[in-house]
N, C-alpha and C positions, 0 to 999 in steps of 0.2 A: 587263695585265688587273687586276692588283692595284691599281694607282694609279687606274684608272678606277672600280673599285669603291669605293675610298675616296672619291673625289670624289662618286660618285653617292649614297653613304650620308651624305655631309656635308650640312650645311644652307648652301647658297650664300649666302643672305642675311646669316646671321651669320658666314659665312666671309669675306665680301667688303666689306660695309658697315661703315663705321667707327662706334665706339660712339657718336660725337656725334650720329649720326643717330636712334639709339634714345632718347637723352637729350632730343633735341629733340622727338620724338614724344609723349614722356610728359609733356613741359612744355606741349606744344600741346593735348594732350587734357585736361589739367587746367585751362588757360585757358579751353578751349572750354567746359567744364562750369560754371565761374564764370560765364562770359559769358551762357550760356543761362538759368541760374538767375536772374541780375539782371535779363536781359530779361523773362523771364515773370513774375517778381515785380513788375516794373515796371508791367505791365499787369493782372495778377491778383491782386496784393496777397496772395498766400497765406502769406507770413510777414511779420511785423511785427517785425524786430530790435529796433526802438526799445523794445519792451516788457522787452528783456533788457538795457538800458542800466544798470539799477541791480542789480547782483548782490550778494548777501550777502557781504561780505569776509571771513566766517568760513568759507568753504567750504574743506575740509581739504586739496584737491589742492596747492595751492603750499606750504602749511605743512608737509605731509608731506615735501616735497622740501627743506625748509630755506629757503624764500625765495630771496633772491639768491645765498646759498651753494650752494643746490639748483641753480640755474641754471648757476653756474660748473661744479659737478660734472657735470651732464648734458652739457655742452660738452666735458668730458674724455672722455666715452664715445662709442663709435662709433655714435651715434643720428643720424639724417639731420637737418640743420640746416634743411632746407626743411620739416620738420615742426614741430620745436619753436620756431623762431623766430617763425613766424606765430602760434602759439599764445600765445606770450609777449607779442606785440604785441596780440592780442585781450584777454589778461588785463590789459595795461596801459590798454588803452582804457576799460575798466570800472572802473579804480581800484584793481586788486589789486597793480599794480607801478608804479614810476615808470619811464617808458620809457627815459630816459637812463641810470639806474643799471642796469636790466636789460640793456640793450645793452653797457654797460661789463662787467658780470658775465659775460655770454655771450663777450665778446670776449676777456676775460682767460683764459677755459677754452680757447678755441679756438687761441690762440697760445702756449700752453706748448710749449716747443721738444723735446718727447721725441724725435720723428723725427730732428731736426737733430744732437742730441748722441749719439743712437744710431748714426747714419750717420758721425758725426766720430771718435768713440772706440772703437767695436765693431770687431772684426777682420772684414774683408770676408768671408770664407769663412762665419763664424759668422752674420754679419748676413744673408747671402743664404739661408742655411738656415732662419733664424728667420723671415724675411719670407714664405718659402714657406709656412710653417706658418700665418701670419696671412692667407694669401690674396693677397699682393701678388707678382705675377709678376716674376721677374729681368729680363724683357725691358722692362717697364715702368720699371724703375731705368735701363736702358741708354737708353732713349728719353729719360728725363727728364735724365740726364746729358749727353746730345747737345743737348737743348734749352737747359740752363743755360749750356754752353760757347758756344752760338750767341747767346743773348739777355741773359746775366746776370741781375741781379736782376729785370729786367721778367718773366722767365719765372716767378720765385716770385709776382709780383703776379699774373698771369694764372691760374696754377694754383689759386689760392684760389677762382676762380669755376667750376672744371671739377671736377664731383662725382666723389669717390674717387680723384683723380689727385694731389691735394695732398701726400699721404703719400709717394708715390713720389718727388715732386719734392723734399720736405724731407729725406728720406733721402739722395738724391743729392747736394743741396747740402752736407749735412754729409761725404759721402764725398769731394766734391771740395774740402773745406776752405775753401768760401766764407766770407768774413768775416761774424761773426756780426751785427753791427749792421745793414749793409745789408740782410741776410736777415730779420732781425727787423722792420725797418721796412716792408719790402716785404709781409711777412705781415700786419702790423697794418693797413696801408692797404688791402689787398685784402679781408680778412675784415671790417674796419670798414665799408666800402662794401657788401659783400654782406649782412652781417647788418642794416645799417640798412635796406636795401631789403626784406629778408625781414621784419623787424619792423614796417616801415610797411605792408606788404600785409595783415599781420593787424590792424593798428591801423585803418587806413582802409578795407580792402577789406570789412570786414564791413558797411559802410553801403550797400552796393549792394542790401542786403536791406531797405530801408525803403520803405514806401509812398510817402514823400515824394520818392523819386528822381525827378528831373525828366527831361523828354524830351531834353535836351542831353545828358545823361549816358547815356540810352539809346542815342543815335547813337553816342556813343563805344564803347559795348559792341557795337554792330553792326559797327563798324569792327575791333574786336579779335576779334570773332566770324569775320568774313571772313578776316582774317589767319590765325587758327587753323585754319580750314578749307583755306585754300590751303596751309599748312604740311603738314597731313595728307595732302593730295593729292599734294604733291610727294614725301613719303615714299613714299606707296603706288607712285608712278610709278617712284621709284629702286629700290624693292624688287623690282618687275617686271622692271626692266632687269637687276638683279644676278642674279635668278632665272634669266632668259633666257640670261644669259652663263653661268651655271653648266651650264644643260643644254646649250648649245652645246659647252662644254669637254668635257661627257661624250660626246657624240656624236661 
């Protein structure tokens, strides 16, 4: 009876669905919002972003952050890169930053191997206690260790594209005494591609808000819109399936 009550009081969707589904939903909703905005603006022209193409370079925001040094420092902090990199891309598109130098500054901050060396040189009991205080679960470290053992340095590369999982993989790589050079090169390659895509999204994506956006691009947005809606529909179907399974397990 106690077990059934615990199951009944739990959220079966959160209990059973993998986190990747939730990340996919968030991404799909974001892309959906951008697509709808671009399509509507293409027909209604309610925003003319070209009027913002000449921004006063004396605006204080980037200078308060120290320019490229500020970008480097930001990437040392636990601030989501899917927020900061598109913003950096936009500021580069209006002449505030050089996109190449900005990318290198962000990449330099991202690949500083704090987690790797912590995992390599800290005592395991002390490290596991510390990561619990930082919100990293011990089970994620174990999953990361198994993943590294199975896939080697490729697991490091892939983990750079998985939000919030890279830290666990980097710690596990250090704890497993992975060779530093292969680890570091895999990290640079992964974050280099990820950050280039995010910066490009901010650099070029803003141009969907131009009245000159032609019909060909609108058709592309319609395709992206359809894919986003399909992804959200699949998520809802999966949620209902897992919810029903949870109810059946209670009954």
